[in-house]
N, CA, C and O atoms as a Tinker XYZ file with bonds, in Angstrom:
   424  protein
     1  N     86.648000  112.047000  104.442000    73     2
     2  CA    85.815000  113.220000  104.292000    64     1     3
     3  C     85.750000  113.596000  102.815000    63     2     4     5
     4  O     86.741000  113.507000  102.090000    81     3
     5  N     84.579000  114.013000  102.392000    73     3     6
     6  CA    84.401000  114.611000  101.078000    64     5     7
     7  C     84.094000  116.086000  101.301000    63     6     8     9
     8  O     83.320000  116.433000  102.193000    81     7
     9  N     84.685000  116.936000  100.509000    73     7    10
    10  CA    84.421000  118.373000  100.595000    64     9    11
    11  C     84.274000  118.911000   99.172000    63    10    12    13
    12  O     84.920000  118.425000   98.244000    81    11
    13  N     83.427000  119.905000   99.018000    73    11    14
    14  CA    83.096000  120.411000   97.689000    64    13    15
    15  C     83.108000  121.931000   97.694000    63    14    16    17
    16  O     82.770000  122.559000   98.698000    81    15
    17  N     83.491000  122.511000   96.587000    73    15    18
    18  CA    83.434000  123.954000   96.399000    64    17    19
    19  C     82.320000  124.223000   95.394000    63    18    20    21
    20  O     82.337000  123.683000   94.288000    81    19
    21  N     81.354000  125.054000   95.772000    73    19    22
    22  CA    80.228000  125.356000   94.889000    64    21    23
    23  C     80.717000  125.921000   93.556000    63    22    24    25
    24  O     80.130000  125.631000   92.514000    81    23
    25  N     81.771000  126.715000   93.574000    73    23    26
    26  CA    82.301000  127.287000   92.325000    64    25    27
    27  C     82.749000  126.178000   91.370000    63    26    28    29
    28  O     82.554000  126.296000   90.160000    81    27
    29  N     83.342000  125.110000   91.891000    73    27    30
    30  CA    83.771000  123.995000   91.050000    64    29    31
    31  C     82.562000  123.228000   90.505000    63    30    32    33
    32  O     82.540000  122.837000   89.338000    81    31
    33  N     81.569000  123.020000   91.357000    73    31    34
    34  CA    80.348000  122.342000   90.921000    64    33    35
    35  C     79.672000  123.170000   89.834000    63    34    36    37
    36  O     79.218000  122.625000   88.828000    81    35
    37  N     79.603000  124.480000   90.033000    73    35    38
    38  CA    78.982000  125.377000   89.042000    64    37    39
    39  C     79.738000  125.330000   87.719000    63    38    40    41
    40  O     79.117000  125.334000   86.656000    81    39
    41  N     81.057000  125.286000   87.765000    73    39    42
    42  CA    81.852000  125.224000   86.530000    64    41    43
    43  C     81.546000  123.941000   85.756000    63    42    44    45
    44  O     81.420000  123.978000   84.532000    81    43
    45  N     81.423000  122.801000   86.456000    73    43    46
    46  CA    81.085000  121.538000   85.785000    64    45    47
    47  C     79.678000  121.592000   85.201000    63    46    48    49
    48  O     79.443000  121.120000   84.088000    81    47
    49  N     78.746000  122.167000   85.952000    73    47    50
    50  CA    77.358000  122.283000   85.490000    64    49    51
    51  C     77.285000  123.124000   84.223000    63    50    52    53
    52  O     76.674000  122.724000   83.232000    81    51
    53  N     77.911000  124.280000   84.268000    73    51    54
    54  CA    77.875000  125.195000   83.125000    64    53    55
    55  C     78.557000  124.573000   81.899000    63    54    56    57
    56  O     78.046000  124.687000   80.785000    81    55
    57  N     79.699000  123.919000   82.098000    73    55    58
    58  CA    80.422000  123.308000   80.980000    64    57    59
    59  C     79.593000  122.206000   80.320000    63    58    60    61
    60  O     79.684000  121.991000   79.112000    81    59
    61  N     78.785000  121.511000   81.123000    73    59    62
    62  CA    77.954000  120.425000   80.593000    64    61    63
    63  C     76.634000  120.938000   80.014000    63    62    64    65
    64  O     75.918000  120.193000   79.345000    81    63
    65  N     76.312000  122.211000   80.272000    73    63    66
    66  CA    75.075000  122.783000   79.757000    64    65    67
    67  C     73.827000  122.243000   80.430000    63    66    68    69
    68  O     72.758000  122.200000   79.821000    81    67
    69  N     73.956000  121.832000   81.681000    73    67    70
    70  CA    72.821000  121.279000   82.433000    64    69    71
    71  C     72.306000  122.296000   83.444000    63    70    72    73
    72  O     73.037000  123.200000   83.850000    81    71
    73  N     71.043000  122.145000   83.850000    73    71    74
    74  CA    70.486000  122.960000   84.921000    64    73    75
    75  C     70.912000  122.432000   86.289000    63    74    76    77
    76  O     71.033000  123.202000   87.241000    81    75
    77  N     71.140000  121.113000   86.389000    73    75    78
    78  CA    71.422000  120.468000   87.676000    64    77    79
    79  C     72.712000  119.670000   87.584000    63    78    80    81
    80  O     72.935000  118.935000   86.622000    81    79
    81  N     73.555000  119.823000   88.594000    73    79    82
    82  CA    74.802000  119.063000   88.676000    64    81    83
    83  C     74.881000  118.403000   90.051000    63    82    84    85
    84  O     75.037000  119.069000   91.074000    81    83
    85  N     74.769000  117.083000   90.044000    73    83    86
    86  CA    74.911000  116.330000   91.296000    64    85    87
    87  C     76.379000  116.281000   91.680000    63    86    88    89
    88  O     77.240000  116.093000   90.821000    81    87
    89  N     76.675000  116.450000   92.982000    73    87    90
    90  CA    78.063000  116.364000   93.420000    64    89    91
    91  C     78.264000  115.386000   94.571000    63    90    92    93
    92  O     79.400000  115.118000   94.961000    81    91
    93  N     77.172000  114.849000   95.121000    73    91    94
    94  CA    77.293000  113.885000   96.214000    64    93    95
    95  C     76.197000  112.847000   96.074000    63    94    96    97
    96  O     75.040000  113.181000   95.821000    81    95
    97  N     76.571000  111.577000   96.242000    73    95    98
    98  CA    75.580000  110.496000   96.211000    64    97    99
    99  C     76.032000  109.390000   97.148000    63    98   100   101
   100  O     77.102000  108.807000   96.972000    81    99
   101  N     75.202000  109.107000   98.147000    73    99   102
   102  CA    75.319000  107.944000   99.019000    64   101   103
   103  C     73.913000  107.366000   99.107000    63   102   104   105
   104  O     72.959000  108.004000   98.664000    81   103
   105  N     73.770000  106.180000   99.667000    73   103   106
   106  CA    72.442000  105.566000   99.711000    64   105   107
   107  C     71.395000  106.434000  100.394000    63   106   108   109
   108  O     70.249000  106.488000   99.948000    81   107
   109  N     71.774000  107.107000  101.461000    73   107   110
   110  CA    70.804000  107.840000  102.278000    64   109   111
   111  C     70.459000  109.228000  101.751000    63   110   112   113
   112  O     69.462000  109.814000  102.171000    81   111
   113  N     71.273000  109.766000  100.829000    73   111   114
   114  CA    71.008000  111.116000  100.320000    64   113   115
   115  C     71.836000  111.398000   99.074000    63   114   116   117
   116  O     72.806000  110.704000   98.768000    81   115
   117  N     71.415000  112.447000   98.366000    73   115   118
   118  CA    72.230000  112.985000   97.278000    64   117   119
   119  C     72.100000  114.499000   97.323000    63   118   120   121
   120  O     71.150000  115.040000   97.890000    81   119
   121  N     73.074000  115.177000   96.713000    73   119   122
   122  CA    73.079000  116.645000   96.721000    64   121   123
   123  C     73.569000  117.155000   95.384000    63   122   124   125
   124  O     74.387000  116.526000   94.713000    81   123
   125  N     73.042000  118.319000   95.013000    73   123   126
   126  CA    73.467000  118.923000   93.763000    64   125   127
   127  C     73.187000  120.409000   93.745000    63   126   128   129
   128  O     72.606000  120.964000   94.678000    81   127
   129  N     73.611000  121.041000   92.668000    73   127   130
   130  CA    73.401000  122.462000   92.444000    64   129   131
   131  C     72.451000  122.615000   91.264000    63   130   132   133
   132  O     72.682000  122.053000   90.194000    81   131
   133  N     71.381000  123.379000   91.466000    73   131   134
   134  CA    70.361000  123.623000   90.443000    64   133   135
   135  C     70.356000  125.113000   90.165000    63   134   136   137
   136  O     70.263000  125.912000   91.096000    81   135
   137  N     70.456000  125.505000   88.889000    73   135   138
   138  CA    70.552000  126.918000   88.531000    64   137   139
   139  C     69.507000  127.245000   87.466000    63   138   140   141
   140  O     69.379000  126.547000   86.460000    81   139
   141  N     68.764000  128.325000   87.713000    73   139   142
   142  CA    67.771000  128.833000   86.763000    64   141   143
   143  C     68.039000  130.316000   86.536000    63   142   144   145
   144  O     68.192000  131.087000   87.483000    81   143
   145  N     68.092000  130.698000   85.272000    73   143   146
   146  CA    68.345000  132.092000   84.906000    64   145   147
   147  C     67.052000  132.909000   85.002000    63   146   148   149
   148  O     65.963000  132.336000   84.981000    81   147
   149  N     67.157000  134.245000   85.108000    73   147   150
   150  CA    65.955000  135.082000   85.154000    64   149   151
   151  C     65.035000  134.792000   83.967000    63   150   152   153
   152  O     65.483000  134.686000   82.825000    81   151
   153  N     63.757000  134.667000   84.261000    73   151   154
   154  CA    62.760000  134.412000   83.230000    64   153   155
   155  C     62.654000  132.960000   82.791000    63   154   156   157
   156  O     61.795000  132.628000   81.974000    81   155
   157  N     63.512000  132.084000   83.318000    73   155   158
   158  CA    63.503000  130.678000   82.907000    64   157   159
   159  C     62.238000  129.968000   83.370000    63   158   160   161
   160  O     61.560000  130.396000   84.304000    81   159
   161  N     61.946000  128.868000   82.685000    73   159   162
   162  CA    60.861000  127.975000   83.081000    64   161   163
   163  C     61.472000  126.781000   83.792000    63   162   164   165
   164  O     62.381000  126.143000   83.262000    81   163
   165  N     60.990000  126.476000   84.969000    73   163   166
   166  CA    61.467000  125.346000   85.758000    64   165   167
   167  C     60.794000  124.069000   85.249000    63   166   168   169
   168  O     59.578000  123.934000   85.380000    81   167
   169  N     61.551000  123.129000   84.671000    73   167   170
   170  CA    60.950000  121.937000   84.075000    64   169   171
   171  C     60.713000  120.779000   85.037000    63   170   172   173
   172  O     60.388000  119.680000   84.589000    81   171
   173  N     60.863000  120.986000   86.324000    73   171   174
   174  CA    60.761000  119.883000   87.282000    64   173   175
   175  C     59.399000  119.210000   87.294000    63   174   176   177
   176  O     58.368000  119.812000   86.994000    81   175
   177  N     59.442000  117.953000   87.650000    73   175   178
   178  CA    58.243000  117.188000   87.979000    64   177   179
   179  C     58.457000  116.651000   89.389000    63   178   180   181
   180  O     59.591000  116.627000   89.867000    81   179
   181  N     57.388000  116.218000   90.069000    73   179   182
   182  CA    57.569000  115.718000   91.441000    64   181   183
   183  C     58.594000  114.578000   91.505000    63   182   184   185
   184  O     58.728000  113.782000   90.575000    81   183
   185  N     59.296000  114.530000   92.612000    73   183   186
   186  CA    60.339000  113.529000   92.826000    64   185   187
   187  C     59.831000  112.422000   93.746000    63   186   188   189
   188  O     58.861000  112.606000   94.481000    81   187
   189  N     60.486000  111.294000   93.696000    73   187   190
   190  CA    60.134000  110.149000   94.543000    64   189   191
   191  C     60.803000  110.232000   95.908000    63   190   192   193
   192  O     60.673000  109.314000   96.717000    81   191
   193  N     61.521000  111.328000   96.175000    73   191   194
   194  CA    62.248000  111.509000   97.429000    64   193   195
   195  C     61.860000  112.843000   98.067000    63   194   196   197
   196  O     61.436000  113.768000   97.373000    81   195
   197  N     62.005000  112.937000   99.378000    73   195   198
   198  CA    61.899000  114.234000  100.041000    64   197   199
   199  C     63.078000  115.079000   99.587000    63   198   200   201
   200  O     64.145000  114.554000   99.269000    81   199
   201  N     62.876000  116.406000   99.559000    73   199   202
   202  CA    63.997000  117.259000   99.181000    64   201   203
   203  C     63.972000  118.578000   99.946000    63   202   204   205
   204  O     62.929000  119.056000  100.391000    81   203
   205  N     65.158000  119.135000  100.074000    73   203   206
   206  CA    65.344000  120.442000  100.697000    64   205   207
   207  C     66.116000  121.303000   99.712000    63   206   208   209
   208  O     67.118000  120.872000   99.141000    81   207
   209  N     65.633000  122.531000   99.520000    73   207   210
   210  CA    66.332000  123.529000   98.714000    64   209   211
   211  C     66.874000  124.594000   99.651000    63   210   212   213
   212  O     66.173000  125.056000  100.551000    81   211
   213  N     68.124000  124.981000   99.435000    73   211   214
   214  CA    68.705000  126.141000  100.105000    64   213   215
   215  C     69.073000  127.132000   99.006000    63   214   216   217
   216  O     69.823000  126.796000   98.090000    81   215
   217  N     68.547000  128.354000   99.097000    73   215   218
   218  CA    68.823000  129.365000   98.079000    64   217   219
   219  C     70.184000  130.002000   98.375000    63   218   220   221
   220  O     70.340000  130.767000   99.326000    81   219
   221  N     71.156000  129.664000   97.536000    73   219   222
   222  CA    72.508000  130.211000   97.658000    64   221   223
   223  C     72.516000  131.658000   97.181000    63   222   224   225
   224  O     73.158000  132.519000   97.783000    81   223
   225  N     71.788000  131.918000   96.081000    73   223   226
   226  CA    71.717000  133.271000   95.512000    64   225   227
   227  C     70.462000  133.375000   94.656000    63   226   228   229
   228  O     69.942000  132.378000   94.156000    81   227
   229  N     69.988000  134.614000   94.499000    73   227   230
   230  CA    68.886000  134.876000   93.591000    64   229   231
   231  C     67.566000  135.188000   94.258000    63   230   232   233
   232  O     67.437000  135.185000   95.482000    81   231
   233  N     66.579000  135.462000   93.399000    73   231   234
   234  CA    65.214000  135.781000   93.852000    64   233   235
   235  C     64.229000  135.147000   92.879000    63   234   236   237
   236  O     64.422000  135.163000   91.663000    81   235
   237  N     63.170000  134.590000   93.452000    73   235   238
   238  CA    62.119000  133.963000   92.647000    64   237   239
   239  C     60.916000  133.726000   93.547000    63   238   240   241
   240  O     60.869000  134.182000   94.689000    81   239
   241  N     59.956000  133.009000   93.006000    73   239   242
   242  CA    58.837000  132.500000   93.789000    64   241   243
   243  C     58.798000  131.000000   93.568000    63   242   244   245
   244  O     59.265000  130.496000   92.546000    81   243
   245  N     58.236000  130.293000   94.537000    73   243   246
   246  CA    58.057000  128.852000   94.398000    64   245   247
   247  C     56.616000  128.512000   94.724000    63   246   248   249
   248  O     56.032000  129.056000   95.661000    81   247
   249  N     56.052000  127.610000   93.945000    73   247   250
   250  CA    54.741000  127.028000   94.240000    64   249   251
   251  C     54.993000  125.621000   94.761000    63   250   252   253
   252  O     55.697000  124.836000   94.127000    81   251
   253  N     54.420000  125.306000   95.911000    73   251   254
   254  CA    54.478000  123.960000   96.468000    64   253   255
   255  C     53.060000  123.574000   96.839000    63   254   256   257
   256  O     52.459000  124.161000   97.738000    81   255
   257  N     52.532000  122.582000   96.139000    73   255   258
   258  CA    51.177000  122.082000   96.403000    64   257   259
   259  C     50.160000  123.222000   96.429000    63   258   260   261
   260  O     49.268000  123.245000   97.278000    81   259
   261  N     50.296000  124.169000   95.494000    73   259   262
   262  CA    49.337000  125.260000   95.371000    64   261   263
   263  C     49.604000  126.468000   96.249000    63   262   264   265
   264  O     48.895000  127.468000   96.139000    81   263
   265  N     50.603000  126.406000   97.116000    73   263   266
   266  CA    50.977000  127.549000   97.959000    64   265   267
   267  C     52.173000  128.247000   97.324000    63   266   268   269
   268  O     53.153000  127.596000   96.963000    81   267
   269  N     52.098000  129.579000   97.186000    73   267   270
   270  CA    53.174000  130.361000   96.577000    64   269   271
   271  C     53.838000  131.219000   97.627000    63   270   272   273
   272  O     53.178000  131.807000   98.484000    81   271
   273  N     55.167000  131.283000   97.548000    73   271   274
   274  CA    55.889000  132.199000   98.434000    64   273   275
   275  C     57.179000  132.650000   97.775000    63   274   276   277
   276  O     57.759000  131.921000   96.970000    81   275
   277  N     57.632000  133.859000   98.119000    73   275   278
   278  CA    58.898000  134.351000   97.563000    64   277   279
   279  C     60.077000  133.645000   98.234000    63   278   280   281
   280  O     59.995000  133.236000   99.392000    81   279
   281  N     61.175000  133.509000   97.482000    73   279   282
   282  CA    62.416000  132.963000   98.031000    64   281   283
   283  C     63.562000  133.864000   97.613000    63   282   284   285
   284  O     63.515000  134.523000   96.574000    81   283
   285  N     64.583000  133.877000   98.440000    73   283   286
   286  CA    65.769000  134.684000   98.182000    64   285   287
   287  C     66.946000  134.041000   98.895000    63   286   288   289
   288  O     66.787000  133.027000   99.573000    81   287
   289  N     68.126000  134.628000   98.743000    73   287   290
   290  CA    69.316000  134.091000   99.394000    64   289   291
   291  C     69.017000  133.818000  100.862000    63   290   292   293
   292  O     68.517000  134.686000  101.577000    81   291
   293  N     69.330000  132.591000  101.305000    73   291   294
   294  CA    69.114000  132.198000  102.689000    64   293   295
   295  C     67.808000  131.462000  102.929000    63   294   296   297
   296  O     67.627000  130.888000  104.003000    81   295
   297  N     66.881000  131.456000  101.958000    73   295   298
   298  CA    65.621000  130.725000  102.121000    64   297   299
   299  C     65.887000  129.222000  102.088000    63   298   300   301
   300  O     66.761000  128.749000  101.361000    81   299
   301  N     65.121000  128.482000  102.885000    73   299   302
   302  CA    65.174000  127.027000  102.907000    64   301   303
   303  C     63.762000  126.519000  102.687000    63   302   304   305
   304  O     62.828000  126.947000  103.365000    81   303
   305  N     63.604000  125.595000  101.729000    73   303   306
   306  CA    62.282000  125.081000  101.382000    64   305   307
   307  C     62.311000  123.565000  101.464000    63   306   308   309
   308  O     63.207000  122.931000  100.907000    81   307
   309  N     61.343000  122.978000  102.152000    73   307   310
   310  CA    61.187000  121.525000  102.182000    64   309   311
   311  C     60.039000  121.148000  101.259000    63   310   312   313
   312  O     58.978000  121.772000  101.290000    81   311
   313  N     60.253000  120.123000  100.435000    73   311   314
   314  CA    59.211000  119.592000   99.558000    64   313   315
   315  C     59.152000  118.080000   99.771000    63   314   316   317
   316  O     60.136000  117.375000   99.551000    81   315
   317  N     58.005000  117.599000  100.196000    73   315   318
   318  CA    57.838000  116.169000  100.418000    64   317   319
   319  C     57.802000  115.394000   99.112000    63   318   320   321
   320  O     57.490000  115.946000   98.057000    81   319
   321  N     58.124000  114.113000   99.194000    73   319   322
   322  CA    58.135000  113.283000   97.984000    64   321   323
   323  C     56.764000  113.284000   97.324000    63   322   324   325
   324  O     55.728000  113.236000   97.987000    81   323
   325  N     56.791000  113.340000   95.990000    73   323   326
   326  CA    55.570000  113.289000   95.205000    64   325   327
   327  C     54.769000  114.579000   95.138000    63   326   328   329
   328  O     53.726000  114.610000   94.486000    81   327
   329  N     55.220000  115.642000   95.789000    73   327   330
   330  CA    54.480000  116.899000   95.841000    64   329   331
   331  C     54.857000  117.786000   94.641000    63   330   332   333
   332  O     56.035000  117.985000   94.347000    81   331
   333  N     53.834000  118.310000   93.961000    73   331   334
   334  CA    54.058000  119.247000   92.851000    64   333   335
   335  C     54.756000  120.497000   93.376000    63   334   336   337
   336  O     54.383000  121.037000   94.418000    81   335
   337  N     55.774000  120.951000   92.645000    73   335   338
   338  CA    56.479000  122.184000   93.013000    64   337   339
   339  C     57.202000  122.729000   91.791000    63   338   340   341
   340  O     57.587000  121.990000   90.885000    81   339
   341  N     57.372000  124.044000   91.797000    73   339   342
   342  CA    58.014000  124.689000   90.657000    64   341   343
   343  C     58.439000  126.104000   91.051000    63   342   344   345
   344  O     57.691000  126.832000   91.702000    81   343
   345  N     59.651000  126.478000   90.644000    73   343   346
   346  CA    60.113000  127.855000   90.796000    64   345   347
   347  C     59.608000  128.658000   89.608000    63   346   348   349
   348  O     59.528000  128.137000   88.495000    81   347
   349  N     59.269000  129.913000   89.831000    73   347   350
   350  CA    58.791000  130.784000   88.751000    64   349   351
   351  C     59.077000  132.233000   89.133000    63   350   352   353
   352  O     59.603000  132.506000   90.212000    81   351
   353  N     58.731000  133.147000   88.252000    73   351   354
   354  CA    58.966000  134.580000   88.463000    64   353   355
   355  C     60.404000  134.784000   88.962000    63   354   356   357
   356  O     60.643000  135.423000   89.987000    81   355
   357  N     61.331000  134.230000   88.216000    73   355   358
   358  CA    62.750000  134.305000   88.584000    64   357   359
   359  C     63.282000  135.654000   88.115000    63   358   360   361
   360  O     63.407000  135.905000   86.916000    81   359
   361  N     63.594000  136.515000   89.076000    73   359   362
   362  CA    64.032000  137.872000   88.749000    64   361   363
   363  C     65.544000  138.049000   88.868000    63   362   364   365
   364  O     66.108000  138.972000   88.281000    81   363
   365  N     66.200000  137.174000   89.621000    73   363   366
   366  CA    67.666000  137.171000   89.738000    64   365   367
   367  C     68.123000  135.723000   89.618000    63   366   368   369
   368  O     67.458000  134.816000   90.118000    81   367
   369  N     69.246000  135.508000   88.962000    73   367   370
   370  CA    69.783000  134.158000   88.758000    64   369   371
   371  C     69.654000  133.346000   90.044000    63   370   372   373
   372  O     70.172000  133.733000   91.092000    81   371
   373  N     68.962000  132.226000   89.948000    73   371   374
   374  CA    68.636000  131.402000   91.104000    64   373   375
   375  C     69.616000  130.237000   91.198000    63   374   376   377
   376  O     69.676000  129.396000   90.301000    81   375
   377  N     70.371000  130.190000   92.270000    73   375   378
   378  CA    71.317000  129.109000   92.533000    64   377   379
   379  C     70.837000  128.382000   93.774000    63   378   380   381
   380  O     70.728000  128.975000   94.848000    81   379
   381  N     70.547000  127.085000   93.622000    73   379   382
   382  CA    69.935000  126.306000   94.687000    64   381   383
   383  C     70.782000  125.091000   95.033000    63   382   384   385
   384  O     71.153000  124.316000   94.152000    81   383
   385  N     71.085000  124.928000   96.302000    73   383   386
   386  CA    71.665000  123.692000   96.798000    64   385   387
   387  C     70.483000  122.766000   97.060000    63   386   388   389
   388  O     69.561000  123.133000   97.789000    81   387
   389  N     70.498000  121.569000   96.474000    73   387   390
   390  CA    69.378000  120.643000   96.579000    64   389   391
   391  C     69.845000  119.369000   97.274000    63   390   392   393
   392  O     70.846000  118.770000   96.881000    81   391
   393  N     69.116000  118.958000   98.309000    73   391   394
   394  CA    69.401000  117.722000   99.033000    64   393   395
   395  C     68.211000  116.787000   98.888000    63   394   396   397
   396  O     67.079000  117.178000   99.175000    81   395
   397  N     68.450000  115.568000   98.451000    73   395   398
   398  CA    67.418000  114.543000   98.337000    64   397   399
   399  C     67.668000  113.461000   99.380000    63   398   400   401
   400  O     68.811000  113.069000   99.618000    81   399
   401  N     66.592000  112.980000  100.001000    73   399   402
   402  CA    66.727000  111.867000  100.943000    64   401   403
   403  C     65.552000  110.913000  100.753000    63   402   404   405
   404  O     64.399000  111.333000  100.852000    81   403
   405  N     65.826000  109.634000  100.482000    73   403   406
   406  CA    67.142000  109.070000  100.169000    64   405   407
   407  C     67.670000  109.633000   98.860000    63   406   408   409
   408  O     67.085000  110.563000   98.305000    81   407
   409  N     68.771000  109.078000   98.362000    73   407   410
   410  CA    69.373000  109.580000   97.129000    64   409   411
   411  C     68.349000  109.614000   96.006000    63   410   412   413
   412  O     67.506000  108.725000   95.892000    81   411
   413  N     68.431000  110.650000   95.178000    73   411   414
   414  CA    67.489000  110.821000   94.065000    64   413   415
   415  C     67.560000  109.614000   93.132000    63   414   416   417
   416  O     68.642000  109.162000   92.760000    81   415
   417  N     66.395000  109.105000   92.765000    73   415   418
   418  CA    66.360000  107.994000   91.808000    64   417   419
   419  C     66.485000  108.550000   90.397000    63   418   420   421
   420  O     66.139000  109.702000   90.137000    81   419
   421  N     66.970000  107.738000   89.515000    73   419   422
   422  CA    67.173000  108.194000   88.136000    64   421   423
   423  C     65.948000  107.958000   87.284000    63   422   424
   424  O     65.950000  108.284000   86.097000    81   423
């Protein structure tokens, strides 16, 4: 079994100065923590994998293929591979658990 503490993942992410910290990778999926501060610009481009975001904390809006909706703690968002998406109007520090299937390509 592998088990992870989000606080430990966040500490590694912050120490490295990255927005995203991967903590799990197997052939069928990968997972990481993505953090955006209030007012930040989300630099993402479409991915080659399907992905699911779970909002651990924060408030923002997300655009997915031209549709906009608010997100907050407890929101779950699915984004299909190759689909344009971006978080914006980040009003509270946004902490996102991100799952890619299959594992995110580099």
